[in-house]
C-alpha positions, 0 to 999 in steps of 0.5 A, a space after each residue: 323674615 322669620 329670622 328677623 322675627 326671632 331676632 326681635 323676640 330674642 332682643 326683647 327677652 334680653 332687654 327684659 333680663 337686663 332691665 331686671 338685673 339693673 333694678 334700683 334698690 328703691 324699686 324693690 323696697 317700697 317701705 324705704 320709699 315710704 319712709 324717705 318721702 315721709 321723712 322729707 315731709 316731716 323735715 319740711 314741717 320741722 323747718 317751718 314749725 319747731 314742734 314738728 321736730 318730734 315727728 321728724 326725729 323718729 323717722 330719721 331714726 328709722 332711716 338711720 336703722 335702714 342705712 346702718 343695719 340693713 344687709 340689702 342696702 349694704 350689698 347694693 352699696 358695696 357692689 358699686 365698688 365691685 366687691 361681691 364677697 358675702 363675707 366682705 359685705 358683712 364685715 363692712 356692715 358690722 364694722 360700720 355699725 361698731 364705728 357708729 356705736 363707738 361714736 355715739 358712746 363717746 359723744 
C-alpha cells in the first residue's frame, strides 16, 4: 500500500514537471494576450466603421514588433523545428528583421 502511495506521489510530481515544460507561449506572456485580444476587437470595429482603422493600426504595429523582434517568440517558433542553438535562433531572428526592413524600404 505504501509503494502505491509513493508511486502516486511520484506520478503527480512528474506530471507537474511535464506540464510546466510544455507551457504555451501565451501563458507566460499576458501582454501578448492583451494586445492580441485588443487587436481583434479593433479589427472588427475597423471592418464595421472605417474611422476605427486609426485605432487598429497602432495595435497591428505592436503585434508586428512582437512577432519580428521578440527573442522569446523566435525561440518558441524555432524550437518547433528542433533547433536549440542560441546562435542559430539569433541569426534567424536578425535575418527576418533585415528581410522585413529591406521589403519596407523597397516598397
